[in-house]
C-alpha positions in Angstrom: 0.0 0.0 0.0 1.4 3.4 -1.0 1.1 6.2 1.5 0.3 8.6 -1.4 -3.4 9.2 -1.8 -5.5 11.8 -3.6 -6.1 14.6 -1.1 -9.7 15.8 -0.9 -10.3 18.9 1.2 -13.9 18.8 2.4 -16.3 21.3 1.0 -18.3 23.6 3.4 -21.3 21.3 2.9 -19.2 18.2 3.8 -17.9 20.0 6.9 -21.4 20.6 8.1 -22.5 17.0 7.3 -19.5 15.8 9.3 -20.4 18.0 12.3 -24.0 16.7 12.2 -23.0 13.1 11.8 -20.4 13.4 14.6 -23.0 14.8 17.0 -25.5 12.0 16.1 -23.0 9.1 16.3 -21.2 10.4 19.4 -24.3 9.3 21.5 -23.2 5.8 20.8 -19.4 6.2 21.5 -19.5 4.0 24.6 -21.2 0.9 23.3 -19.7 -2.4 22.4 -21.3 -2.4 18.9 -23.6 -0.3 16.9 -26.1 -1.2 14.2 -26.4 1.3 11.3 -29.0 1.6 8.6 -27.7 2.9 5.3 -29.6 4.4 2.4 -27.8 5.6 -0.6 -28.9 8.3 -3.1 -29.3 5.4 -5.6 -32.1 4.0 -3.4 -30.2 1.0 -2.2 -30.4 0.3 1.6 -28.4 -2.0 3.9 -27.9 -2.5 7.6 -24.5 -3.3 9.2 -23.1 -3.8 12.6 -19.8 -2.1 13.6 -17.7 -2.9 16.7 -17.4 0.0 19.1 -13.7 0.6 18.3 -14.6 1.0 14.6 -17.2 3.5 15.5 -14.6 5.4 17.4 -12.3 5.5 14.4 -15.3 6.8 12.3 -15.9 9.5 15.0 -12.2 10.5 14.9 -12.4 10.8 11.1 -15.6 12.9 11.3 -14.0 15.2 13.9 -11.2 15.9 11.4 -13.5 16.5 8.5 -15.7 18.7 10.6 -12.6 21.0 11.1 -12.1 21.1 7.4 -9.1 18.7 7.4 -8.3 16.1 4.8 -7.7 12.7 6.3 -5.8 9.6 5.4 -5.9 6.1 6.8 -2.9 3.9 7.1 -2.8 0.5 8.9 -0.9 0.8 12.2 1.8 -1.8 11.3 2.0 -0.8 7.6 5.6 -0.4 6.6 6.2 2.3 4.0 9.3 3.6 2.2 11.1 6.7 3.4 9.8 8.6 0.3 6.2 7.6 1.1 6.7 8.6 4.7 8.2 11.9 3.7 5.3 12.6 1.4 2.8 11.7 4.1 4.5 14.0 6.6 5.0 16.7 3.9 8.7 16.9 4.5 11.7 16.2 2.3 13.1 12.7 2.2 16.6 13.8 3.4 15.0 15.6 6.4 13.0 12.5 7.3 16.2 10.3 7.0 17.9 12.7 9.5 15.0 12.2 11.9 15.2 8.5 11.5 19.0 8.3 12.0 18.7 10.6 15.1 16.3 8.2 16.6 13.3 10.6 16.6 11.2 8.2 14.6 11.5 4.4 14.9 12.4 2.4 11.8 14.0 -0.9 10.8 16.2 -1.8 7.9 15.4 -4.4 5.3 18.7 -4.8 3.5 19.8 -1.3 2.8 16.3 0.1 2.9 14.7 1.9 5.9 11.1 1.0 6.7 
C-alpha cells in the first residue's frame, strides 16, 4: 500500500455534514457495537453492525473532516518507504532520514532500505 493518496479537502457542505454526523454518532461512542441503517442516493439500503472501536475511528475521522481537514488512513503496522513517509509528513526525504537516524522516529532496515 502506498502512502500517497489523492487529497480531498472537504467542502463547506461536507464539513457541516460531518459535524451533524459526529454529533449524532457520538451518542453511541461508549457501546460495544452499533447497528447502522444505510440508504444511498441510488435507493439501495443496507444494515450493518460495527464494533465499538470501529465507530470510534469513524468519529475521529468525522472530527477531522468537521474541522475542514483532509484525512488519510494507514494501517498501524504498515511499513512504508522513506519517500512515502516523507510525502505523508509533507517533508523532504533527506529531512526524514535525518530524523530516523537521530532516533526521533523508529524504523527498521530491510537490507539497505529503511522502513
